[in-house]
C-alpha positions in Angstrom: 150.1 105.9 79.3 153.3 103.9 79.5 153.8 101.5 76.6 154.2 97.8 77.8 157.1 95.8 76.4 156.7 93.7 73.3 154.9 90.4 73.8 155.3 87.0 72.1 151.8 85.7 73.0 148.4 87.5 72.9 145.8 85.7 74.9 142.3 86.8 74.3 139.0 85.9 75.9 136.1 85.8 73.3 132.7 86.9 74.7 132.7 90.6 75.7 136.4 90.9 74.7 137.4 89.9 71.1 133.8 89.2 69.9 131.2 91.8 69.2 127.5 91.1 69.5 126.4 88.2 67.3 129.7 86.4 67.6 131.3 88.7 65.1 134.9 89.9 64.8 135.6 93.4 63.4 137.8 94.0 60.4 139.9 96.3 62.5 140.5 93.5 65.1 141.4 91.0 62.4 143.9 93.4 60.9 145.5 94.1 64.3 145.9 90.4 65.0 147.4 89.9 61.5 149.8 92.7 62.0 150.9 91.3 65.4 151.4 87.9 63.8 153.5 89.4 61.1 155.7 90.9 63.8 156.2 87.5 65.3 153.5 87.4 68.1 151.2 84.4 68.4 147.5 84.6 69.3 145.7 82.2 71.6 142.0 82.1 72.4 141.3 81.5 76.1 137.5 81.1 76.6 135.0 79.7 79.0 133.2 78.1 76.1 133.8 74.4 75.6 135.2 73.2 72.2 131.9 72.4 70.6 130.6 76.0 71.2 133.8 77.7 69.9 134.7 75.8 66.8 132.5 78.0 64.5 134.3 81.1 65.8 137.7 79.6 65.2 136.8 78.7 61.7 135.6 82.2 61.1 138.9 83.5 62.4 140.8 80.9 60.2 142.4 80.1 63.6 144.7 77.0 63.4 146.6 77.1 66.7 146.0 75.9 70.2 142.9 77.2 72.0 142.1 77.0 75.8 138.5 76.2 76.2 136.0 75.1 78.9 137.3 77.5 81.5 140.8 76.0 81.2 139.7 72.4 81.3 140.4 71.8 77.6 143.4 72.6 75.3 142.3 72.1 71.7 144.4 72.1 68.5 142.1 73.9 66.0 144.4 73.1 63.0 144.1 69.3 63.4 140.7 69.2 65.3 142.3 67.3 68.1 141.8 67.6 71.9 145.3 68.0 73.3 144.2 67.9 76.9 140.9 67.5 78.7 140.1 67.4 82.4 136.7 66.0 83.5 134.7 66.8 86.6 133.7 64.2 89.2 130.0 64.1 88.6 129.2 62.8 92.2 131.1 65.8 93.6 129.3 68.1 91.2 125.9 66.8 92.4 127.0 67.2 96.1 128.2 70.8 95.4 124.8 71.7 93.8 123.1 70.3 96.9 125.2 72.4 99.2 124.6 75.5 97.1 120.8 74.8 97.2 121.0 74.4 101.0 122.5 77.9 101.1 120.3 79.8 98.6 117.3 77.6 97.7 116.6 76.1 94.3 119.0 76.6 91.5 118.9 75.5 87.9 121.8 73.7 86.3 123.3 72.8 83.0 126.5 70.9 82.1 129.0 71.0 79.3 129.8 67.4 78.3 133.4 66.4 77.7 134.8 66.0 74.2 134.9 67.7 70.8 131.3 66.8 70.2 130.0 67.1 73.8 126.6 68.6 74.3 125.4 71.4 76.6 122.6 69.7 78.5 120.1 71.8 80.6 117.8 70.6 83.3 114.2 71.9 83.4 114.1 75.5 84.4 117.6 76.4 83.2 117.6 79.2 80.5 120.8 79.5 78.5 122.5 82.9 78.8 123.6 82.6 75.1 120.5 81.4 73.3 122.3 81.2 70.0 124.6 78.4 71.2 123.4 74.8 70.8 121.9 73.2 73.8 119.7 70.1 74.6 117.0 70.0 77.2 117.2 67.1 79.7 114.2 65.6 81.5 115.7 65.8 85.0 118.9 66.7 86.9 119.9 63.1 87.0 120.3 63.1 83.3 123.0 65.7 83.6 125.3 63.1 85.0 124.8 60.5 82.3 128.1 61.3 80.4 131.5 62.8 81.5 131.4 66.6 81.9 134.0 69.4 82.3 131.8 72.0 84.1 128.4 72.8 85.6 126.6 76.1 84.9 124.3 77.4 87.6 121.5 80.0 87.6 119.2 81.4 90.3 115.8 83.0 89.9 116.4 85.9 92.2 120.1 86.3 93.1 122.5 88.4 91.0 125.5 86.7 89.4 127.8 88.2 92.1 125.5 87.1 94.9 125.2 83.6 93.5 128.9 83.2 92.9 129.7 84.4 96.5 127.1 82.0 97.9 128.4 79.1 95.8 132.0 79.7 97.0 130.8 79.7 100.6 128.7 76.5 100.2 131.0 74.4 98.0 134.4 75.6 99.1 137.0 72.8 98.6 134.7 70.8 96.3 134.7 72.9 93.2 136.2 76.1 91.7 133.5 78.7 91.3 133.8 81.3 88.5 131.6 84.1 87.1 132.2 84.0 83.3 129.6 86.4 82.0 126.0 87.6 82.5 123.9 84.8 83.8 127.0 82.5 83.8 128.1 81.2 87.2 130.1 78.0 86.7 131.6 75.2 88.7 134.8 73.5 87.6 137.1 70.9 89.1 139.1 72.3 92.0 142.1 74.3 90.8 141.0 74.5 87.1 141.1 78.0 85.8 141.9 79.8 82.5 145.4 80.2 83.9 146.0 76.5 84.3 144.9 75.9 80.7 146.9 78.8 79.4 150.0 77.7 81.3 149.8 74.3 79.7 149.3 75.7 76.2 152.1 78.3 76.6 154.5 75.6 77.8 153.8 73.6 74.6 154.5 76.8 72.7 157.7 77.5 74.7 156.4 80.9 75.8 156.9 82.3 79.3 154.2 84.0 81.4 156.0 87.3 81.3 156.0 87.3 77.5 152.2 87.1 77.5 149.7 89.9 77.2 146.1 89.0 78.3 142.7 90.5 77.4 139.5 89.9 79.2 136.2 91.2 80.7 135.0 89.0 83.5 136.2 87.7 86.9 137.0 84.3 85.3 139.9 86.2 83.5 141.5 87.2 86.8 143.7 84.0 87.1 145.2 84.5 83.6 145.8 88.2 84.3 147.8 87.2 87.3 149.6 84.5 85.4 150.6 86.7 82.4 152.9 89.6 82.1 150.4 92.3 81.3 146.6 92.3 81.7 144.2 94.5 79.7 140.6 94.8 80.8 137.9 96.0 78.4 135.9 99.2 79.2 132.8 96.9 79.6 134.7 94.6 82.1 133.5 93.6 85.5 134.9 95.8 88.3 136.7 92.9 89.9 138.8 92.4 86.7 139.4 96.1 86.2 140.8 96.2 89.8 143.7 93.8 88.9 144.3 95.0 85.3 147.4 96.9 84.2 145.4 98.8 81.6 141.8 99.4 80.7 141.1 99.8 77.0 137.9 100.5 75.0 135.0 98.1 75.0 134.7 95.0 72.8 132.2 96.9 70.5 134.8 99.7 70.1 137.7 97.4 69.1 139.5 97.7 72.4 141.9 94.9 71.6 142.8 96.5 68.3 143.6 99.8 70.0 146.2 98.2 72.2 147.7 95.9 69.5 148.0 98.8 67.1 150.1 100.7 69.7 152.3 97.6 70.4 152.8 96.4 66.8 152.6 99.6 64.8 
């Protein structure tokens, strides 16, 4: 396999990519990131999780740089615990989008990620969190979801697969929201045009690093925009087929230190 050129920025997704089960990071992956940093490369986390659900991971990593969170809606400075940039979603539009989706597929169950460093994940009755270890609060009704500014909506359906729900949501709410599939049981609605690529582009500009100098790692369709933005995209062996189709390389799974395998080759 051809060796890609050296990269100044390493952009990694978390769930299913850098993280193993239980939100853990292997010793080998830590060592590979350290070696890359010693060679002059910088690491940036690019995750669908909002800031409140990722800070514990960043602390575990001793991560002090910028992080792109909330599916690209947030750029967070972990070292100073400051939100550099945050885009909120129009709640009236979000409610209309949910109504249009339900007109297409029947009842759906929704949750929201509230804006801010301390924002809650608020779930309406019937919604079951795909990551039960992450903190969430149960709302009494859908109307309560709109009580505070939000950056995205999470949607689940009792019968449809993630692929089926995402496709139906795109048909029903086209032009109102951006629809992404971020992981098992995780179909999400964001403001129009907001993706991991838009957040990564903002962060990279602040770091004075060009797209072609960035290598990206991911596992789900929500990583496609940042693969297209960056210079070289690496999909995990456990990745969704849509992401594998646009990747420059497929590495081992997240449980098998797939990121470390590539970084060791690049920064040996």
